[in-house]
C-alpha positions in Angstrom: 20.3 -23.7 24.5 16.9 -23.1 22.5 16.4 -19.8 24.4 19.8 -18.6 23.3 19.1 -19.2 19.8 15.5 -17.6 19.8 17.2 -14.6 21.4 19.8 -14.6 18.6 17.3 -14.8 16.0 15.6 -11.1 17.1 16.6 -7.9 16.5 18.7 -6.1 18.6 16.7 -3.4 18.8 14.2 -5.1 20.3 16.5 -7.5 22.6 18.1 -4.0 23.9 14.6 -2.3 24.8 13.5 -5.4 26.4 16.7 -5.6 28.7 16.2 -2.5 31.0 14.0 1.0 31.5 16.6 2.8 30.6 17.0 2.0 26.7 15.2 3.0 24.3 13.4 6.0 26.2 13.3 7.8 22.2 13.0 6.4 19.0 13.5 7.7 15.6 10.7 9.3 13.4 10.3 11.3 10.0 8.9 14.2 11.0 6.5 16.8 8.8 7.4 19.8 9.9 6.7 22.1 7.1 4.1 21.6 4.6 5.8 20.7 1.0 9.0 20.6 2.4 11.4 17.8 2.8 11.0 15.6 6.3 13.2 15.4 8.8 14.3 12.1 11.1 14.3 13.5 14.7 14.3 12.0 18.0 10.4 11.4 19.6 10.3 10.6 23.5 8.2 7.7 24.1 5.0 7.4 25.7 3.1 4.6 28.4 0.6 2.3 26.6 -2.8 2.5 27.5 -4.9 -0.9 28.5 -6.1 -1.4 24.9 -2.7 -0.2 23.2 0.0 -2.5 21.7 3.7 -0.8 21.2 5.2 -1.9 17.9 8.7 -2.0 16.3 8.5 -1.1 13.1 10.5 -3.3 10.6 8.7 -1.9 7.4 6.4 0.9 6.5 4.6 1.6 3.0 4.7 4.9 1.6 1.7 5.5 -0.3 0.9 8.6 -2.6 -1.7 9.8 0.3 1.6 10.1 2.4 2.8 12.3 -0.3 -0.3 14.4 -0.5 -0.6 14.7 3.3 2.9 16.2 3.7 1.8 18.3 0.7 -1.6 19.2 2.8 -3.5 18.1 -0.1 -5.2 15.1 1.4 -8.9 15.1 3.2 -7.0 14.8 6.3 -5.1 17.4 7.8 -3.1 16.2 10.4 -1.7 19.3 12.7 2.1 20.1 12.0 4.5 18.3 13.1 3.6 15.0 12.6 4.6 11.5 10.8 3.5 10.5 7.8 3.0 6.3 7.0 -0.2 4.5 6.8 0.7 0.7 7.0 3.4 -0.9 8.8 4.9 -4.6 9.5 6.6 -5.1 12.8 6.9 -6.8 15.9 5.0 -6.5 19.5 7.5 -4.9 22.1 4.7 -3.9 25.0 0.9 -5.0 25.4 -1.6 -2.6 27.2 -3.4 -4.5 30.5 -6.5 -5.3 28.7 -4.9 -6.4 25.0 -5.7 -10.5 24.6 -5.7 -10.1 20.6 -1.8 -10.3 20.1 1.4 -11.2 22.8 4.9 -9.6 23.1 7.1 -10.8 20.2 4.4 -11.5 18.0 4.8 -10.5 14.1 2.0 -8.0 13.3 1.0 -5.6 10.2 -1.7 -2.5 11.2 -2.7 0.5 10.1 -1.4 3.8 11.4 -3.6 6.3 9.9 -0.4 8.6 9.6 2.3 8.1 11.9 4.4 4.6 10.8 7.2 6.0 9.4 9.1 5.5 12.9 10.8 2.8 14.6 8.2 2.5 16.9 4.4 2.9 17.1 1.8 2.5 19.6 -1.9 1.0 18.1 -4.8 0.2 19.2 -5.1 -3.2 19.5 -8.2 -4.0 16.8 -6.0 -1.9 14.2 -3.3 -5.0 14.0 -3.0 -8.7 12.4 -1.0 -11.2 13.1 1.3 -12.4 10.4 1.5 -16.0 9.4 4.8 -18.3 10.0 5.4 -18.3 6.1 5.0 -14.9 5.0 7.8 -12.5 5.7 7.8 -9.3 7.2 8.3 -7.4 4.1 5.8 -9.1 2.0 3.4 -8.4 5.0 3.8 -4.6 4.7 2.9 -5.0 1.3 0.0 -5.8 2.2 -2.5 -3.6 4.2 -3.3 -1.0 1.6 -2.7 -2.2 -1.7 -3.8 -5.9 -1.2 -6.9 -4.5 1.0 -8.2 -2.3 -1.1 -7.3 -5.0 -4.4 -9.6 -7.6 -2.9 -12.1 -4.8 -2.3 -12.4 -3.8 -5.6 -12.5 -7.6 -7.2 -14.5 -8.9 -4.8 -16.5 -6.9 -2.7 -17.6 -4.3 -4.9 -16.7 -6.0 -8.8 -17.8 -9.4 -8.0 -15.1 -10.6 -10.6 -16.0 -14.0 -11.4 -13.8 -17.0 -12.7 -12.8 -16.6 -16.8 -14.0 -12.7 -16.9 -11.4 -9.9 -18.0 -10.5 -7.5 -16.0 -8.6 -4.0 -17.2 -6.3 -2.4 -14.9 -5.1 0.9 -15.4 -1.9 2.3 -13.6 -1.2 -1.5 -13.2 2.6 -1.0 -12.5 1.5 0.7 -9.0 1.5 -1.3 -6.0 -2.2 -1.2 -6.3 -2.1 -2.2 -10.2 0.0 -5.1 -9.3 -2.1 -6.1 -6.2 -5.1 -6.3 -8.6 -3.1 -8.3 -11.4 -1.8 -10.8 -8.7 -5.2 -11.1 -6.9 -7.3 -11.5 -10.1 -5.1 -13.7 -12.2 -4.3 -15.8 -9.0 -7.1 -15.6 -6.8 -9.8 -14.9 -8.9 -8.7 -17.3 -12.0 -9.6 -13.7 -14.4 -7.8 -12.7 -17.2 -5.7 -9.4 -16.7 -5.2 -6.5 -19.5 -2.8 -4.5 -18.1 -2.5 -0.6 -18.9 0.5 1.4 -17.9 2.6 4.8 -19.1 5.3 2.9 -20.5 6.9 -0.3 -22.1 8.6 -1.2 -18.8 5.5 -1.1 -16.8 4.0 -3.0 -19.3 6.7 -5.6 -19.6 6.1 -5.8 -15.2 2.5 -6.0 -15.3 3.0 -9.3 -17.9 5.9 -10.4 -15.9 4.0 -10.2 -12.8 0.8 -12.3 -14.2 -1.2 -10.2 -16.9 -2.5 -11.7 -19.9 -1.9 -8.5 -22.4 -1.0 -5.0 -21.7 -1.5 -1.7 -22.9 1.0 1.6 -23.3 -1.6 4.4 -23.1 0.8 6.9 -23.8 0.9 5.9 -27.4 -2.9 6.1 -28.6 -5.9 5.1 -28.0 -6.8 2.5 -24.6 -10.3 2.0 -26.0 -8.6 0.5 -29.4 -5.9 -1.1 -28.0 -8.0 -3.0 -25.8 -10.0 -3.9 -28.8 -7.4 -5.6 -30.4 -6.5 -7.7 -27.5 -10.1 -8.7 -26.6 -11.9 -8.5 -29.5 -15.3 -6.2 -29.7 -17.2 -7.6 -27.0 -15.0 -5.8 -24.3 -13.9 -6.5 -20.7 -16.0 -7.4 -17.8 -14.1 -5.5 -15.1 -12.4 -2.4 -15.1 -10.2 -0.9 -11.9 -9.0 2.2 -13.0 -6.3 4.7 -11.0 -5.6 7.3 -13.3 -8.8 9.1 -14.0 -9.4 11.5 -16.9 -9.9 10.4 -19.9 -7.9 7.2 -19.1 -11.3 6.3 -17.0 -13.4 7.2 -20.2 -11.5 4.9 -22.3 -11.7 2.3 -19.9 -15.5 2.9 -19.2 -16.3 2.6 -23.0 -14.0 -0.6 -23.4 -16.8 -2.7 -20.8 -18.3 -5.3 -22.0 -23.1 -5.9 -21.9 -23.1 -5.0 -18.1 -19.7 -4.3 -17.1 -18.2 -2.6 -14.4 -15.7 -0.5 -13.5 -14.4 0.5 -10.1 -12.9 4.0 -9.5 -9.8 4.3 -7.1 -8.2 6.9 -7.6 -7.4 10.1 -9.8 -3.6 9.9 -10.4 -3.6 11.6 -13.9 -5.0 14.5 -11.7 -8.3 14.8 -14.0 -11.7 14.0 -12.5 -13.6 12.7 -15.3 -17.4 13.3 -15.7 -19.4 10.2 -16.1 -21.4 9.8 -19.7 -24.4 8.9 -18.4 -25.9 7.1 -21.5 -23.0 4.6 -21.8 -24.0 3.3 -18.6 -27.7 3.0 -19.9 -26.9 1.5 -23.7 -24.7 -1.5 -22.0 -26.3 -1.6 -18.6 -22.7 -0.9 -17.2 -22.4 -0.2 -13.7 -20.0 2.4 -12.2 -18.6 2.8 -8.7 -16.0 4.1 -6.3 -13.8 2.6 -3.7 -12.5 4.2 -0.7 -11.1 1.2 0.9 -10.2 3.0 4.3 -13.8 4.2 5.0 -14.5 0.9 5.7 -13.0 0.9 8.9 -15.5 3.2 10.1 -18.4 1.9 8.3 -18.1 -1.8 8.1 -15.1 -2.8 10.0 -15.9 -7.0 9.9 -15.5 -6.3 6.2 -12.4 -4.2 6.0 -10.5 -6.5 8.6 -11.9 -9.4 6.3 -9.5 -8.1 3.3 -6.5 -7.8 5.2 -7.0 -11.2 6.7 -7.7 -12.7 3.0 -4.6 -11.0 2.1 -2.4 -12.6 4.7 -4.2 -15.8 3.9 -3.8 -15.9 0.1 0.0 -15.1 0.7 0.6 -18.0 3.6 -1.2 -20.0 0.8 1.1 -18.9 -2.0 -1.6 -18.0 -3.6 -0.2 -14.2 -3.8 3.3 -12.9 -4.7 3.9 -8.9 -3.2 6.0 -7.4 -5.2 8.6 -5.0 -3.7 10.5 -2.6 -6.1 12.8 -1.1 -3.9 14.3 -0.8 -0.3 15.0 2.7 1.1 16.6 3.5 4.9 14.3 6.1 7.0 16.7 8.5 6.6 16.5 8.0 3.1 12.6 9.0 3.2 12.7 12.1 1.1 14.5 9.9 -1.7 11.7 7.3 -1.5 9.2 10.7 -2.5 11.1 11.4 -4.9 11.7 8.5 -6.6 7.4 7.9 -6.5 6.8 11.5 -7.7 9.1 11.3 -10.8 7.4 8.2 -11.9 10.7 6.1 -11.2 8.1 3.5 -8.7 6.7 0.5 -9.5 5.3 -1.5 -6.9 6.1 -0.6 -3.4 9.3 0.1 -2.6 10.9 -0.2 0.9 13.2 2.1 3.5 15.9 0.6 5.7 16.7 2.2 9.6 19.7 0.0 9.8 22.4 2.7 9.0 21.6 6.1 9.7 23.3 8.1 7.0 21.1 11.2 6.7 21.2 12.0 3.2 18.0 13.5 2.6 16.8 16.1 0.0 16.7 19.6 0.2 14.5 20.6 -3.0 10.9 20.9 -2.5 8.9 17.9 -4.4 7.7 19.1 -7.7 3.8 18.0 -8.7 4.5 15.0 -10.8 3.2 12.1 -9.0 2.4 8.5 -9.4 0.3 6.3 -7.5 3.1 3.8 -7.1 3.6 3.2 -3.6 7.1 2.5 -1.3 8.2 1.0 1.5 10.3 2.3 4.2 12.5 -0.6 6.2 13.2 0.7 9.8 14.8 -2.8 11.6 17.7 -3.1 13.2 18.6 0.6 13.8 20.5 1.5 17.1 19.7 1.4 20.9 19.1 4.7 21.4 
C-alpha cells in the first residue's frame, strides 16, 4: 500500500518515463532558432547520461532578463543556434550516471543550467544540483537560484549588511529586488527602502517587507530618500537600474556607505563620480553572481545552500508573480518586456495549447523575472 501511495504521488510523466525504454525518447523544449524572433516548442531527442551527469525532469524554470538578452544576441554569452534558453530550474531526478553520488533518482533538486532549462528534461553535471528540503515546494525552489543567490551574495558577501542598517534597493518589485527585501528584512534584520517605477510596484514592495518606498518616476530619488531616512542617508544601496537612478542612489549613501551594482535595466551605464567616494568614504562595487561558479565555487554553492536553508526555516518567502505554460513562453517574455512583471512568473506544461506570439519583442525591458512550469506534461 505504501508503494502504491508513493507511486500515486509522483507526476505521470515520471512514472511513464520510468516504465520502459520505449517511452520518453523525446521531450519538448523551447528553441531559439533565430535571434529576435519568438521561440518555438519542438521535440528534442534524448541522449544518454554520462557517468557524472544527472537527468532531471524539469518542473519549473526561471525566465530571467538574461534569457531575453541571449535570445536577441545581446548577452555576453552567445550560444550557437538553435538553443534553448533558461538558466535555473527545479525538478525531480529521473536518472543518474554511474559516478553520481550527490543525488538519487526520485529526489527533488534545483540547478543552474547556463542556458537549456526551458525544456521538459535537462541533463546536468551533478555539481550544479542542490537537493530541495522537504518543506520547500518545487515552485518556491525554482525562484531561489538566480534572484536569492544574487541577493544573498550582494547583501552578505559584498555589502556586509549588518542588523539595523538601512538598505535602499532599486527595481524593488523585480525578482531580485523582492529577494533583496526578503533577505535584508527577514534574515539580516535590516530596514529596507524600496524604489520602483510605479505606485503599484512600490505597494508590492512594502507588502513584501520594505519599511518605506519611493516611486522614482515621480521625482528625485535622493530627495525622497532624504525625507524617509533623514540627512544621514542609507547604509547600503543595491542598484539594478543604472543611469541617473544609480547616481541618485550613490548620493543617498551615508558615511562609509556601500553601493552594489547588479545590472542596468534602465539601459544606461553611469560614470562614477570619484569625488563622492572620497568625501564620504563610500565603497562602490559590482556583483556578477554567475562568475562565482567559476571563480569561487564554494562561495557560489554556499549562497544557494543558504537560500534553501532560509526557505526551509521559513525565514524567507519567495514570491511568484504569475504562472505560464511552456507553450506560452513568448507570452511570458512579453509580460516582462512590457514592464508588467513583478517577482517571478511561472509557465506550466500541463496543457499544450501552442499559443505563441508572432510579433518580435520590443526594446523596453525590465529586470523582473519569470518562471515556466513544465510538470505533468504528456508522455511522448
